[in-house]
C-alpha positions as a Markdown table, in Angstrom:
| # | Residue | x | y | z |
|---|---|---|---|---|
| 1 | Unk | 0.1 | -24.9 | 0.3 |
| 2 | Unk | 1.3 | -28.4 | 0.7 |
| 3 | Unk | 4.8 | -29.3 | 2.0 |
| 4 | Unk | 6.3 | -32.7 | 1.3 |
| 5 | Unk | 9.6 | -33.6 | 3.0 |
| 6 | Unk | 12.3 | -35.3 | 0.9 |
| 7 | Unk | 14.8 | -36.4 | 3.4 |
| 8 | Unk | 15.8 | -39.6 | 1.6 |
| 9 | Unk | 17.2 | -37.5 | -1.2 |
| 10 | Unk | 19.7 | -35.6 | 0.9 |
| 11 | Unk | 23.1 | -35.3 | -0.7 |
| 12 | Unk | 25.7 | -35.6 | 2.0 |
| 13 | Unk | 29.1 | -36.0 | 0.5 |
| 14 | Unk | 32.1 | -37.8 | 2.1 |
| 15 | Unk | 33.7 | -34.4 | 2.6 |
| 16 | Unk | 31.2 | -33.7 | 5.4 |
| 17 | Unk | 33.2 | -35.8 | 7.7 |
| 18 | Unk | 36.5 | -33.9 | 7.1 |
| 19 | Unk | 37.3 | -31.3 | 9.8 |
| 20 | Unk | 37.2 | -27.8 | 8.4 |
| 21 | Unk | 37.6 | -24.3 | 9.6 |
| 22 | Unk | 34.3 | -23.0 | 11.0 |
| 23 | Unk | 32.5 | -20.5 | 8.7 |
| 24 | Unk | 33.0 | -16.9 | 9.4 |
| 25 | Unk | 30.2 | -14.3 | 9.1 |
| 26 | Unk | 30.7 | -10.6 | 8.7 |
| 27 | Unk | 28.4 | -7.6 | 8.3 |
| 28 | Unk | 29.9 | -4.9 | 6.1 |
| 29 | Unk | 28.4 | -1.4 | 6.1 |
| 30 | Unk | 29.2 | 0.9 | 3.2 |
| 31 | Unk | 28.2 | 4.4 | 2.1 |
| 32 | Unk | 27.8 | 4.9 | -1.6 |
| 33 | Unk | 29.6 | 7.9 | -3.1 |
| 34 | Unk | 26.8 | 8.6 | -5.6 |
| 35 | Unk | 23.4 | 7.5 | -6.5 |
| 36 | Unk | 24.9 | 4.9 | -8.9 |
| 37 | Unk | 28.0 | 3.3 | -7.4 |
| 38 | Unk | 29.9 | 0.0 | -7.6 |
| 39 | Unk | 31.6 | -0.8 | -4.4 |
| 40 | Unk | 34.2 | -3.6 | -4.0 |
| 41 | Unk | 32.9 | -5.5 | -1.0 |
| 42 | Unk | 35.8 | -7.9 | -1.1 |
| 43 | Unk | 38.3 | -5.1 | -0.8 |
| 44 | Unk | 36.3 | -3.5 | 2.0 |
| 45 | Unk | 36.4 | -6.8 | 4.0 |
| 46 | Unk | 40.2 | -6.9 | 3.6 |
| 47 | Unk | 40.5 | -3.3 | 4.8 |
| 48 | Unk | 38.4 | -3.9 | 7.9 |
| 49 | Unk | 39.2 | -7.5 | 8.7 |
| 50 | Unk | 42.4 | -8.4 | 7.0 |
| 51 | Unk | 42.7 | -11.8 | 5.4 |
| 52 | Unk | 39.9 | -13.4 | 7.5 |
| 53 | Unk | 38.3 | -14.8 | 4.3 |
| 54 | Unk | 41.5 | -16.0 | 2.7 |
| 55 | Unk | 41.3 | -19.6 | 4.0 |
| 56 | Unk | 37.8 | -20.2 | 2.6 |
| 57 | Unk | 37.3 | -21.4 | -1.0 |
| 58 | Unk | 33.7 | -20.0 | -1.1 |
| 59 | Unk | 32.1 | -16.8 | 0.0 |
| 60 | Unk | 28.4 | -15.9 | 0.2 |
| 61 | Unk | 27.5 | -12.2 | -0.4 |
| 62 | Unk | 24.0 | -11.0 | 0.5 |
| 63 | Unk | 22.6 | -7.5 | 0.1 |
| 64 | Unk | 19.6 | -6.6 | 2.2 |
| 65 | Unk | 18.4 | -4.1 | -0.3 |
| 66 | Unk | 16.2 | -4.2 | -3.4 |
| 67 | Unk | 18.1 | -1.6 | -5.4 |
| 68 | Unk | 21.6 | -2.8 | -4.5 |
| 69 | Unk | 22.9 | -6.2 | -5.4 |
| 70 | Unk | 25.5 | -8.4 | -7.1 |
| 71 | Unk | 26.2 | -9.7 | -10.5 |
| 72 | Unk | 26.4 | -13.5 | -10.7 |
| 73 | Unk | 30.1 | -14.6 | -10.8 |
| 74 | Unk | 29.8 | -15.9 | -14.3 |
| 75 | Unk | 28.7 | -12.4 | -15.5 |
| 76 | Unk | 31.4 | -10.7 | -13.4 |
| 77 | Unk | 34.0 | -12.9 | -14.9 |
| 78 | Unk | 33.0 | -12.0 | -18.4 |
| 79 | Unk | 33.4 | -8.3 | -17.4 |
| 80 | Unk | 36.8 | -9.2 | -16.0 |
| 81 | Unk | 35.6 | -7.9 | -12.7 |
| 82 | Unk | 36.9 | -4.4 | -13.5 |
| 83 | Unk | 34.9 | -1.6 | -11.9 |
| 84 | Unk | 34.7 | 0.4 | -15.1 |
| 85 | Unk | 33.4 | -2.5 | -17.1 |
| 86 | Unk | 30.8 | -3.2 | -14.5 |
| 87 | Unk | 29.7 | 0.4 | -14.6 |
| 88 | Unk | 29.5 | 0.4 | -18.4 |
| 89 | Unk | 27.4 | -2.8 | -18.3 |
| 90 | Unk | 24.9 | -1.2 | -15.8 |
| 91 | Unk | 24.8 | 2.1 | -17.7 |
| 92 | Unk | 22.8 | 0.4 | -20.4 |
| 93 | Unk | 20.0 | -0.4 | -18.0 |
| 94 | Unk | 20.1 | 2.9 | -16.2 |
| 95 | Unk | 19.8 | 4.7 | -19.6 |
| 96 | Unk | 16.8 | 2.6 | -20.4 |
| 97 | Unk | 15.0 | 3.6 | -17.2 |
| 98 | Unk | 16.0 | 7.2 | -16.7 |
| 99 | Unk | 15.8 | 8.9 | -13.3 |
| 100 | Unk | 13.0 | 11.3 | -12.7 |
| 101 | Unk | 10.7 | 10.1 | -15.5 |
| 102 | Unk | 7.0 | 10.1 | -15.0 |
| 103 | Unk | 6.7 | 6.8 | -13.1 |
| 104 | Unk | 3.5 | 6.2 | -11.2 |
| 105 | Unk | 5.5 | 4.4 | -8.5 |
| 106 | Unk | 7.2 | 7.7 | -7.7 |
| 107 | Unk | 3.9 | 9.6 | -7.2 |
| 108 | Unk | 4.0 | 9.2 | -3.5 |
| 109 | Unk | 0.6 | 10.6 | -2.9 |
| 110 | Unk | -0.8 | 7.5 | -4.5 |
| 111 | Unk | 1.1 | 5.1 | -2.2 |
| 112 | Unk | -1.6 | 4.3 | 0.2 |
| 113 | Unk | 0.7 | 2.1 | 2.3 |
| 114 | Unk | 2.9 | 5.0 | 3.2 |
| 115 | Unk | 2.2 | 7.3 | 6.2 |
| 116 | Unk | 2.5 | 11.1 | 5.8 |
| 117 | Unk | 5.9 | 10.9 | 7.5 |
| 118 | Unk | 7.1 | 8.1 | 5.2 |
| 119 | Unk | 6.0 | 10.1 | 2.1 |
| 120 | Unk | 8.3 | 12.9 | 3.2 |
| 121 | Unk | 11.4 | 10.7 | 3.1 |
| 122 | Unk | 10.5 | 7.9 | 0.7 |
| 123 | Unk | 12.9 | 7.9 | -2.3 |
| 124 | Unk | 11.5 | 8.2 | -5.8 |
| 125 | Unk | 13.4 | 5.2 | -7.2 |
| 126 | Unk | 11.2 | 3.4 | -9.7 |
| 127 | Unk | 14.1 | 3.6 | -12.2 |
| 128 | Unk | 16.4 | 1.8 | -9.8 |
| 129 | Unk | 14.0 | -1.1 | -9.2 |
| 130 | Unk | 13.6 | -1.4 | -13.0 |
| 131 | Unk | 17.3 | -1.4 | -13.7 |
| 132 | Unk | 18.0 | -3.8 | -10.8 |
| 133 | Unk | 15.8 | -6.5 | -12.2 |
| 134 | Unk | 16.5 | -5.7 | -15.8 |
| 135 | Unk | 20.2 | -6.1 | -15.4 |
| 136 | Unk | 19.9 | -9.4 | -13.6 |
| 137 | Unk | 21.3 | -8.2 | -10.3 |
| 138 | Unk | 21.0 | -10.7 | -7.4 |
| 139 | Unk | 20.5 | -10.1 | -3.7 |
| 140 | Unk | 22.4 | -13.2 | -2.7 |
| 141 | Unk | 25.2 | -14.9 | -4.6 |
| 142 | Unk | 28.0 | -17.4 | -3.9 |
| 143 | Unk | 31.4 | -16.7 | -5.3 |
| 144 | Unk | 34.5 | -18.9 | -5.6 |
| 145 | Unk | 37.0 | -17.0 | -3.5 |
| 146 | Unk | 39.9 | -15.7 | -5.6 |
| 147 | Unk | 42.5 | -13.7 | -3.8 |
| 148 | Unk | 42.5 | -10.0 | -4.7 |
| 149 | Unk | 39.6 | -10.2 | -7.2 |
| 150 | Unk | 36.8 | -7.6 | -6.6 |
| 151 | Unk | 33.2 | -8.4 | -5.8 |
| 152 | Unk | 31.1 | -5.4 | -6.6 |
| 153 | Unk | 28.0 | -4.3 | -4.8 |
| 154 | Unk | 26.2 | -2.4 | -7.5 |
| 155 | Unk | 24.0 | 0.3 | -5.9 |
| 156 | Unk | 21.4 | 2.0 | -8.1 |
| 157 | Unk | 19.9 | 4.3 | -5.5 |
| 158 | Unk | 22.8 | 5.0 | -3.1 |
| 159 | Unk | 22.0 | 8.7 | -2.5 |
| 160 | Unk | 18.4 | 9.9 | -1.8 |
| 161 | Unk | 17.6 | 13.6 | -1.4 |
| 162 | Unk | 21.3 | 14.4 | -1.4 |
| 163 | Unk | 21.9 | 12.1 | 1.6 |
| 164 | Unk | 24.0 | 9.0 | 1.1 |
| 165 | Unk | 22.3 | 5.8 | 2.3 |
| 166 | Unk | 23.9 | 3.1 | 4.4 |
| 167 | Unk | 24.1 | -0.3 | 2.8 |
| 168 | Unk | 24.5 | -3.6 | 4.6 |
| 169 | Unk | 26.0 | -6.7 | 3.1 |
| 170 | Unk | 26.2 | -10.1 | 4.9 |
| 171 | Unk | 29.4 | -11.9 | 4.0 |
| 172 | Unk | 30.0 | -15.6 | 4.9 |
| 173 | Unk | 33.2 | -17.4 | 4.2 |
| 174 | Unk | 32.9 | -21.2 | 4.2 |
| 175 | Unk | 34.7 | -24.3 | 3.0 |
| 176 | Unk | 31.8 | -26.5 | 1.8 |
| 177 | Unk | 28.1 | -27.1 | 2.2 |
| 178 | Unk | 25.9 | -30.0 | 3.2 |
| 179 | Unk | 22.2 | -30.4 | 2.3 |
| 180 | Unk | 20.3 | -31.1 | 5.5 |
| 181 | Unk | 16.7 | -30.7 | 4.4 |
| 182 | Unk | 14.7 | -30.8 | 1.2 |
| 183 | Unk | 11.0 | -30.5 | 0.6 |
| 184 | Unk | 8.5 | -29.7 | -2.1 |
| 185 | Unk | 6.3 | -26.8 | -1.6 |
| 186 | Unk | 3.1 | -26.4 | -3.5 |
| 187 | Unk | 2.1 | -22.8 | -4.1 |
| 188 | Unk | -1.5 | -22.1 | -5.1 |
| 189 | Unk | -1.8 | -19.9 | -8.2 |
| 190 | Unk | -4.8 | -18.4 | -9.9 |
| 191 | Unk | -6.3 | -19.6 | -13.2 |
| 192 | Unk | -5.0 | -16.5 | -14.9 |
| 193 | Unk | -2.2 | -17.3 | -17.2 |
| 194 | Unk | -0.3 | -14.2 | -16.0 |
| 195 | Unk | 0.1 | -14.0 | -12.3 |
| 196 | Unk | 2.6 | -13.5 | -9.4 |
| 197 | Unk | 2.7 | -14.7 | -5.8 |
| 198 | Unk | 4.5 | -13.0 | -3.0 |
| 199 | Unk | 6.2 | -16.0 | -1.4 |
| 200 | Unk | 6.8 | -14.0 | 1.8 |
| 201 | Unk | 3.0 | -13.5 | 2.3 |
| 202 | Unk | 2.3 | -14.8 | 5.9 |
| 203 | Unk | -0.9 | -16.5 | 4.5 |
| 204 | Unk | 1.3 | -18.8 | 2.4 |
| 205 | Unk | 3.5 | -19.7 | 5.4 |
| 206 | Unk | 6.7 | -20.4 | 3.5 |
| 207 | Unk | 9.0 | -18.0 | 5.4 |
| 208 | Unk | 7.7 | -19.3 | 8.7 |
| 209 | Unk | 8.3 | -22.9 | 7.5 |
| 210 | Unk | 11.8 | -22.0 | 6.4 |
| 211 | Unk | 12.7 | -20.5 | 9.8 |
| 212 | Unk | 11.1 | -23.5 | 11.6 |
| 213 | Unk | 13.3 | -25.9 | 9.6 |
| 214 | Unk | 16.4 | -23.8 | 10.1 |
| 215 | Unk | 15.9 | -23.8 | 13.9 |
| 216 | Unk | 15.1 | -27.5 | 14.0 |
| 217 | Unk | 18.3 | -28.4 | 12.1 |
| 218 | Unk | 20.4 | -25.9 | 14.1 |
| 219 | Unk | 21.9 | -24.3 | 10.9 |
| 220 | Unk | 24.0 | -21.3 | 12.2 |
| 221 | Unk | 25.5 | -20.6 | 8.8 |
| 222 | Unk | 24.0 | -21.6 | 5.5 |
| 223 | Unk | 21.5 | -20.8 | 2.8 |
| 224 | Unk | 18.1 | -21.7 | 1.5 |
| 225 | Unk | 17.6 | -22.3 | -2.2 |
| 226 | Unk | 14.1 | -21.8 | -3.7 |
| 227 | Unk | 14.0 | -23.6 | -7.0 |
| 228 | Unk | 11.2 | -24.3 | -9.5 |
| 229 | Unk | 10.8 | -28.0 | -10.0 |
| 230 | Unk | 12.1 | -29.2 | -13.4 |
| 231 | Unk | 8.7 | -29.9 | -14.8 |
| 232 | Unk | 7.5 | -26.3 | -14.2 |
| 233 | Unk | 7.2 | -24.3 | -17.4 |
| 234 | Unk | 6.5 | -20.6 | -18.1 |
| 235 | Unk | 7.4 | -19.5 | -14.6 |
| 236 | Unk | 10.3 | -17.9 | -12.7 |
| 237 | Unk | 11.3 | -16.7 | -9.3 |
| 238 | Unk | 13.0 | -13.6 | -8.1 |
| 239 | Unk | 13.7 | -11.5 | -5.0 |
| 240 | Unk | 12.6 | -7.9 | -4.9 |
| 241 | Unk | 10.1 | -5.5 | -3.4 |
| 242 | Unk | 6.5 | -6.6 | -3.8 |
| 243 | Unk | 5.1 | -3.2 | -4.5 |
| 244 | Unk | 2.3 | -3.1 | -7.1 |
| 245 | Unk | 1.8 | 0.5 | -8.1 |
| 246 | Unk | 4.8 | 0.4 | -10.5 |
| 247 | Unk | 3.5 | -2.8 | -12.0 |
| 248 | Unk | -0.1 | -1.9 | -12.3 |
| 249 | Unk | 0.4 | 1.5 | -13.9 |
| 250 | Unk | 3.9 | 2.2 | -15.5 |
| 251 | Unk | 4.0 | -1.1 | -17.4 |
| 252 | Unk | 0.3 | -0.8 | -18.3 |
| 253 | Unk | 1.4 | 2.2 | -20.5 |
| 254 | Unk | 3.9 | -0.1 | -22.2 |
| 255 | Unk | 1.1 | -2.5 | -23.0 |
| 256 | Unk | -1.2 | 0.3 | -24.4 |
| 257 | Unk | 1.5 | 2.1 | -26.4 |
| 258 | Unk | 5.1 | 0.8 | -26.0 |
| 259 | Unk | 6.6 | 3.3 | -28.5 |
| 260 | Unk | 5.0 | 6.2 | -26.7 |
| 261 | Unk | 6.4 | 5.0 | -23.4 |
| 262 | Unk | 9.9 | 4.5 | -24.9 |
| 263 | Unk | 9.8 | 8.0 | -26.5 |
| 264 | Unk | 9.0 | 9.6 | -23.1 |
| 265 | Unk | 11.3 | 7.5 | -20.9 |
| 266 | Unk | 14.3 | 7.0 | -23.2 |
| 267 | Unk | 14.3 | 8.6 | -26.6 |
| 268 | Unk | 17.6 | 7.0 | -27.5 |
| 269 | Unk | 16.0 | 3.6 | -27.7 |
| 270 | Unk | 14.0 | 4.6 | -30.8 |
| 271 | Unk | 17.2 | 5.0 | -32.8 |
| 272 | Unk | 18.1 | 1.3 | -32.3 |
| 273 | Unk | 15.2 | -0.8 | -31.0 |
| 274 | Unk | 17.3 | -4.0 | -31.4 |
| 275 | Unk | 19.7 | -2.7 | -28.7 |
| 276 | Unk | 17.1 | -3.1 | -25.9 |
| 277 | Unk | 18.6 | -5.8 | -23.7 |
| 278 | Unk | 16.8 | -9.1 | -23.4 |
| 279 | Unk | 16.8 | -8.9 | -19.6 |
| 280 | Unk | 14.9 | -5.6 | -19.7 |
| 281 | Unk | 12.0 | -7.7 | -21.1 |
| 282 | Unk | 12.4 | -9.8 | -18.0 |
| 283 | Unk | 11.3 | -6.9 | -15.8 |
| 284 | Unk | 8.5 | -6.2 | -18.2 |
| 285 | Unk | 7.4 | -9.8 | -17.7 |
| 286 | Unk | 7.5 | -9.2 | -13.9 |
| 287 | Unk | 5.4 | -6.0 | -14.1 |
| 288 | Unk | 2.9 | -7.3 | -16.7 |
| 289 | Unk | 1.8 | -10.0 | -14.2 |
| 290 | Unk | 0.2 | -7.5 | -11.9 |
| 291 | Unk | -1.0 | -5.1 | -14.7 |
| 292 | Unk | -2.9 | -7.8 | -16.5 |
| 293 | Unk | -4.2 | -9.4 | -13.4 |
| 294 | Unk | -5.7 | -6.1 | -12.2 |
| 295 | Unk | -7.3 | -5.3 | -15.5 |
| 296 | Unk | -8.7 | -8.8 | -15.9 |
| 297 | Unk | -10.2 | -8.9 | -12.4 |
| 298 | Unk | -11.7 | -5.4 | -12.8 |
| 299 | Unk | -13.6 | -6.4 | -15.9 |
| 300 | Unk | -14.3 | -10.0 | -14.9 |
| 301 | Unk | -12.6 | -11.4 | -18.0 |
| 302 | Unk | -10.8 | -14.4 | -16.4 |
| 303 | Unk | -12.0 | -16.8 | -19.1 |
| 304 | Unk | -12.0 | -14.3 | -22.0 |
| 305 | Unk | -10.2 | -14.8 | -25.3 |
| 306 | Unk | -8.3 | -11.6 | -24.6 |
| 307 | Unk | -6.5 | -13.3 | -21.6 |
| 308 | Unk | -5.6 | -16.4 | -23.5 |
| 309 | Unk | -4.4 | -14.5 | -26.6 |
| 310 | Unk | -2.2 | -12.3 | -24.4 |
| 311 | Unk | -0.7 | -15.3 | -22.6 |
| 312 | Unk | 0.1 | -16.9 | -26.0 |
| 313 | Unk | 1.7 | -13.7 | -27.2 |
| 314 | Unk | 3.9 | -13.5 | -24.1 |
| 315 | Unk | 5.0 | -17.2 | -24.2 |
| 316 | Unk | 7.3 | -16.8 | -27.2 |
| 317 | Unk | 9.5 | -14.1 | -25.7 |
| 318 | Unk | 9.5 | -15.8 | -22.4 |
| 319 | Unk | 10.8 | -19.0 | -23.9 |
| 320 | Unk | 13.2 | -17.5 | -26.4 |
| 321 | Unk | 14.4 | -14.1 | -25.0 |
| 322 | Unk | 14.1 | -13.7 | -21.3 |
| 323 | Unk | 16.7 | -14.7 | -18.7 |
| 324 | Unk | 14.4 | -14.9 | -15.7 |
| 325 | Unk | 15.8 | -17.2 | -13.0 |
| 326 | Unk | 14.5 | -20.5 | -11.9 |
| 327 | Unk | 16.2 | -20.3 | -8.5 |
| 328 | Unk | 16.9 | -17.7 | -5.8 |
| 329 | Unk | 18.9 | -18.0 | -2.6 |
| 330 | Unk | 18.5 | -16.5 | 0.9 |
| 331 | Unk | 21.2 | -16.5 | 3.6 |
| 332 | Unk | 20.8 | -18.2 | 6.9 |
| 333 | Unk | 22.5 | -16.9 | 10.1 |
| 334 | Unk | 22.4 | -17.8 | 13.7 |
| 335 | Unk | 22.9 | -14.6 | 15.5 |
| 336 | Unk | 22.3 | -14.7 | 19.2 |
| 337 | Unk | 21.7 | -18.4 | 19.0 |
| 338 | Unk | 18.4 | -18.0 | 17.1 |
| 339 | Unk | 19.1 | -19.0 | 13.5 |
| 340 | Unk | 16.8 | -17.6 | 10.8 |
| 341 | Unk | 16.6 | -16.7 | 7.1 |
| 342 | Unk | 18.1 | -13.3 | 6.4 |
| 343 | Unk | 15.8 | -10.9 | 4.5 |
| 344 | Unk | 16.0 | -7.1 | 4.1 |
| 345 | Unk | 12.9 | -5.1 | 5.2 |
| 346 | Unk | 11.5 | -4.9 | 1.7 |
| 347 | Unk | 12.8 | -8.1 | 0.2 |
| 348 | Unk | 10.4 | -10.8 | -0.8 |
| 349 | Unk | 10.9 | -14.0 | -2.9 |
| 350 | Unk | 8.4 | -13.8 | -5.7 |
| 351 | Unk | 7.0 | -16.5 | -8.0 |
| 352 | Unk | 5.9 | -15.4 | -11.5 |
| 353 | Unk | 4.1 | -17.2 | -14.2 |
| 354 | Unk | 2.9 | -16.4 | -17.7 |
| 355 | Unk | 0.9 | -19.6 | -18.4 |
| 356 | Unk | -1.5 | -21.1 | -15.9 |
| 357 | Unk | -0.7 | -24.7 | -14.9 |
| 358 | Unk | -3.6 | -27.2 | -15.2 |
| 359 | Unk | -3.5 | -28.2 | -11.6 |
| 360 | Unk | -3.8 | -24.7 | -10.1 |
| 361 | Unk | -0.5 | -24.7 | -8.3 |
| 362 | Unk | 3.3 | -24.5 | -8.8 |
| 363 | Unk | 5.8 | -26.8 | -7.2 |
| 364 | Unk | 9.0 | -25.5 | -5.6 |
| 365 | Unk | 11.9 | -27.4 | -4.3 |
| 366 | Unk | 13.2 | -25.9 | -1.0 |
| 367 | Unk | 16.7 | -26.9 | -0.1 |
| 368 | Unk | 18.4 | -26.0 | 3.2 |
| 369 | Unk | 22.3 | -26.2 | 3.2 |
| 370 | Unk | 24.6 | -26.0 | 6.1 |
| 371 | Unk | 28.0 | -24.3 | 5.6 |
| 372 | Unk | 31.0 | -26.1 | 7.0 |
């Protein structure tokens, strides 16, 4: 890891000097009505806190869960923000990854990281993780604040074992934002063309660095953007649970015999293969990273023709079909006077690649913004 500060590039607009209403932060707790639910968080804020967000032109919404998130505002706008249209949009992805199918991720006896007590209560929710990423849901989004328009928290695993789960959303109303820190962060990656890196790994030190900068700059309300540098190719970033059993086994079956997998997991897809959404391939890309990495390391084939041919085969869909993201955001809050990046228990920013860079690392641009 190498961090390089870029303070001379800070973009501080003239509006920073204009007095504004201080940002307002709320924590909204909701209980889904069913395993799949779309909850209007904007309406819930109005019910609980009145028009507290009305004066602000921008609102940040952050889910602290890996199976409940938000559509980007541009997508929500195309769906006209109607609950039924949002539900219909997500139904496609839920049908592609049906509940209760034979996912390795859901064989809890194989989950060595779980204690016996945890195995008794751990949800079998591989389908929810797949649908979350496949549908392009985001854990943290900024919306232009339009009075009366819904902002849906889409929950794909809201009830487990017949018991509704409690979902927490951080909501921050703000007038504008000011960049207070930028730096480049070099992330070491392997020579394997297909690889992923857990950016929350303590050995990498990125999250610790983010919190250090947040405290130094005294940012009580804001966000951190993690963005691939413009020159980076064949790579993406996301936020989700960094759990490898699903990636190493379920998607390995797709690689061995994709039609057999589709027949077992979702027979309707065979009737119209062209209807498989492009973003679903995005999750396949995410999982393939760990599947291939494990196989290659097990057989010592890091320099084999097989690896390079696979990387070349994956490059075309990645460039032409997938909608993987080049940037993710994390909220910053200063509760109890100790500002820090907000992350749910199982949330990690993740760097993915499907072609190895020649220099053995990837460059990220880290931007800290203060809300005002």
